[in-house]
C-alpha positions in Angstrom: 101.2 -21.7 3.4 103.2 -19.6 5.8 103.8 -20.5 9.5 102.6 -18.2 12.2 105.6 -17.5 14.4 103.8 -15.1 16.7 104.6 -15.7 20.4 101.5 -16.0 22.5 101.1 -13.2 25.0 99.7 -13.1 28.5 96.3 -12.0 27.0 96.1 -14.9 24.6 93.4 -17.4 25.4 94.7 -20.5 27.3 97.7 -18.7 28.9 98.1 -17.0 32.3 100.4 -14.4 33.3 102.7 -15.5 36.3 101.8 -12.5 38.5 98.1 -12.9 37.8 98.4 -16.6 38.7 99.9 -15.8 42.1 97.5 -13.0 42.8 94.6 -15.2 42.0 95.8 -18.0 44.3 96.3 -15.5 47.2 92.8 -14.1 46.6 91.2 -17.6 46.7 93.2 -18.5 49.8 92.2 -15.3 51.6 88.6 -15.9 50.6 88.7 -19.5 51.9 90.3 -18.4 55.2 87.6 -15.7 55.6 84.9 -18.3 55.0 86.5 -20.7 57.5 86.6 -18.0 60.1 83.0 -17.3 59.5 82.1 -20.9 59.8 84.0 -21.2 63.1 82.2 -18.2 64.5 78.8 -19.7 63.4 79.8 -23.0 65.0 80.8 -21.4 68.3 77.6 -19.4 68.3 75.6 -22.6 67.7 77.5 -24.4 70.4 76.7 -21.6 72.9 73.0 -21.6 71.9 72.9 -25.4 72.3 74.5 -25.2 75.8 72.0 -22.5 76.9 69.1 -24.5 75.7 70.3 -27.6 77.7 71.1 -25.7 80.9 68.9 -23.4 82.9 70.8 -20.1 83.6 71.6 -19.5 87.2 69.2 -16.6 87.3 66.3 -18.8 86.3 66.7 -21.1 89.3 66.0 -19.2 92.5 67.1 -20.9 95.7 64.1 -19.9 97.8 65.9 -20.9 101.0 68.5 -18.2 100.2 65.7 -15.6 100.0 64.1 -16.8 103.2 67.3 -16.7 105.3 68.5 -13.4 104.0 71.9 -12.2 102.6 73.9 -12.6 105.8 73.0 -16.2 106.4 73.4 -17.3 102.8 76.6 -15.3 102.3 78.2 -17.1 105.2 76.5 -20.5 104.3 75.3 -20.9 107.8 72.8 -23.8 107.1 75.5 -25.6 105.2 78.1 -25.1 107.9 75.7 -26.2 110.7 75.0 -29.4 108.8 78.7 -29.8 108.0 79.7 -29.4 111.6 76.9 -31.6 113.0 78.3 -34.7 111.3 81.4 -34.5 113.6 79.3 -34.2 116.7 77.0 -37.1 115.6 80.0 -39.2 114.9 81.6 -38.4 118.3 78.3 -39.4 120.0 78.2 -42.7 118.1 81.8 -43.4 119.2 80.7 -43.0 122.9 77.9 -45.5 122.2 80.3 -48.2 120.9 79.0 -48.1 117.4 81.4 -50.0 115.1 83.0 -47.5 112.8 83.2 -50.0 110.0 79.4 -50.3 110.1 79.0 -46.8 108.6 80.6 -47.9 105.3 77.5 -49.5 103.8 75.2 -46.5 104.6 77.9 -44.2 103.1 78.1 -46.2 99.9 74.3 -46.4 99.6 74.1 -42.6 100.1 76.8 -42.0 97.5 75.0 -44.1 94.9 71.6 -42.5 95.6 72.9 -38.9 95.6 75.0 -39.6 92.4 71.9 -41.0 90.7 69.9 -37.9 91.7 72.6 -35.6 90.5 72.8 -37.3 87.1 69.0 -37.1 86.8 68.8 -33.4 87.8 71.7 -32.4 85.6 69.9 -33.8 82.6 66.3 -32.9 83.5 65.7 -29.2 84.0 62.4 -29.4 85.8 63.7 -32.0 88.3 66.8 -29.8 88.9 64.5 -26.9 89.7 62.5 -28.9 92.2 65.7 -30.4 93.7 67.4 -27.1 94.2 64.3 -25.6 95.8 64.1 -28.5 98.2 67.7 -28.7 99.5 68.8 -25.3 98.3 69.8 -24.2 101.9 72.6 -26.7 101.8 73.8 -25.8 98.3 76.1 -23.2 96.8 74.9 -21.5 93.7 77.7 -22.9 91.6 76.4 -26.4 92.4 73.2 -25.8 90.5 74.7 -27.0 87.3 77.4 -29.3 88.7 77.7 -32.2 91.1 76.9 -31.6 94.7 79.8 -31.2 97.2 78.2 -33.8 99.4 79.3 -36.5 96.9 82.9 -35.5 97.5 82.3 -35.4 101.3 81.0 -39.0 101.3 83.7 -40.3 98.9 86.4 -38.9 101.1 84.9 -40.5 104.2 84.6 -43.8 102.4 88.3 -43.7 101.6 89.3 -42.9 105.2 87.0 -45.4 106.9 88.0 -48.2 104.5 91.8 -47.9 104.5 92.7 -46.5 107.9 92.5 -47.3 111.6 89.6 -46.2 113.8 91.3 -43.2 115.4 92.8 -41.9 112.1 89.4 -42.3 110.3 87.6 -40.5 113.1 90.1 -37.7 113.3 90.0 -37.2 109.5 86.2 -36.8 109.8 86.5 -34.3 112.7 89.0 -32.2 110.7 86.7 -32.2 107.7 83.7 -31.3 109.9 85.2 -28.7 112.2 88.6 -27.5 110.9 87.3 -26.9 107.4 84.3 -25.0 108.8 86.5 -22.9 111.0 88.9 -22.2 108.1 86.0 -21.2 105.8 84.4 -19.0 108.5 87.5 -17.2 109.6 88.9 -17.0 106.0 85.8 -15.3 104.8 85.8 -12.8 107.7 89.5 -12.0 108.0 91.2 -13.5 105.0 91.6 -10.1 103.4 94.0 -9.2 106.2 96.4 -12.0 105.6 98.3 -13.3 102.5 96.8 -15.9 100.2 98.6 -19.2 100.3 96.6 -21.0 97.6 93.5 -20.5 95.4 90.7 -19.2 97.7 92.9 -20.1 100.7 94.2 -17.5 103.2 96.6 -17.6 106.0 93.8 -16.6 108.4 91.8 -19.7 107.4 94.8 -22.0 107.7 95.5 -20.7 111.2 91.9 -21.4 112.2 92.2 -24.9 110.8 95.4 -25.4 112.7 93.9 -24.3 116.0 90.8 -26.4 115.7 92.9 -29.4 114.5 95.2 -29.1 117.6 92.2 -28.9 119.9 90.5 -31.8 118.2 93.4 -34.1 118.5 94.0 -33.1 122.1 90.4 -33.6 123.1 90.0 -37.0 121.3 93.3 -38.6 122.4 93.4 -36.9 125.7 89.8 -37.4 126.9 87.6 -39.6 124.7 90.1 -42.4 123.9 91.0 -43.1 127.6 87.5 -42.6 128.9 85.9 -45.0 126.4 88.8 -47.4 126.2 86.5 -50.4 126.7 85.0 -49.7 123.3 88.3 -49.8 121.4 89.4 -53.2 120.1 93.1 -54.2 119.9 94.7 -52.4 117.0 91.9 -49.9 116.4 93.7 -47.0 118.1 97.2 -46.5 116.5 98.5 -43.9 118.9 99.1 -44.2 122.6 101.7 -42.6 124.9 103.1 -46.0 125.7 103.8 -46.9 122.0 104.8 -43.5 120.6 107.8 -41.2 120.9 105.3 -38.3 120.7 103.6 -36.9 123.7 100.0 -35.9 123.5 100.9 -32.3 123.2 103.3 -32.9 120.3 100.8 -35.2 118.5 98.1 -32.5 118.9 100.5 -29.9 117.5 101.2 -32.1 114.5 97.5 -32.8 114.2 96.9 -29.1 113.9 99.6 -28.9 111.2 98.0 -31.8 109.4 94.6 -30.0 109.5 96.2 -26.8 108.1 98.0 -28.6 105.4 95.1 -30.7 104.4 92.8 -27.7 104.2 95.3 -25.4 102.5 96.6 -27.7 99.8 94.8 -27.3 96.4 95.2 -30.7 94.9 94.5 -30.8 91.2 91.6 -28.4 91.9 89.6 -31.2 93.5 86.9 -30.5 96.0 88.3 -30.0 99.5 85.4 -32.2 100.9 87.4 -35.0 99.3 91.0 -33.9 99.7 90.8 -33.0 103.5 89.8 -36.4 104.8 92.1 -38.2 102.3 95.2 -36.0 103.0 94.6 -35.8 106.7 94.3 -39.6 106.9 97.5 -40.1 105.0 99.5 -37.5 106.9 98.3 -38.5 110.3 98.8 -42.2 109.7 102.3 -41.4 108.5 103.1 -39.3 111.6 101.9 -42.1 113.9 103.9 -44.8 112.1 107.1 -42.8 112.0 106.9 -41.9 115.7 106.5 -45.5 117.0 109.0 -46.6 119.6 
């Protein structure tokens, strides 16, 4: 019986040509990559569809109040700014009536918990969100329909200031949030295009307005209200006085304006300025007063 010494070729059963092997692997790899890309696209599409089902598009929630007030009023957020500014005047009135500033902390905390609860409910319940937005829509921005209300940040910032700082510093921080921020927003929207931008959505025009209002606020509070209602201030509640500070009223007011402009102009981690303005202004003003002590 003779032996078969024939060398198997690439076409013989059970053997693969090296080039064919490489080509086949590349083909399978490309096919797998194509399938993965298709799966990724399908998953992205599915995620988008899921998000749309869970959230009412902005166009489906009509803020009736915006329609009632018209474009000019809603564009300039007049109802929101009136409410914003009124907090400062109400607080100043309570100061003249000898209301203990520490007594506002419990109501602020209760309000924060209640509003946070309402926001959590409305952001997870479409019908409630519709009803909520139609009820208080005049005080809301359209971008707050599907996110937490700016009032939460407003209250949280005030809680911080009133809890950790003296009476005068806490009140000034509230006034700057109430009046300087409103002035900066109003002037910035009207004339911001004429001046350079100094931060995201912050213009030099707005910062100058915040500076002017902050200067006037400090001068008014320390120059008129503190001495005229001195009987309502307990020892240690007012940190600045001309007798204990190296700074005159004019210099303190100028620095107060600078504090207002910095607090309003700084974009801190993209946080809501309703929170950063009272926090930063409290820290900066307290630091200025401490450093300038005799």
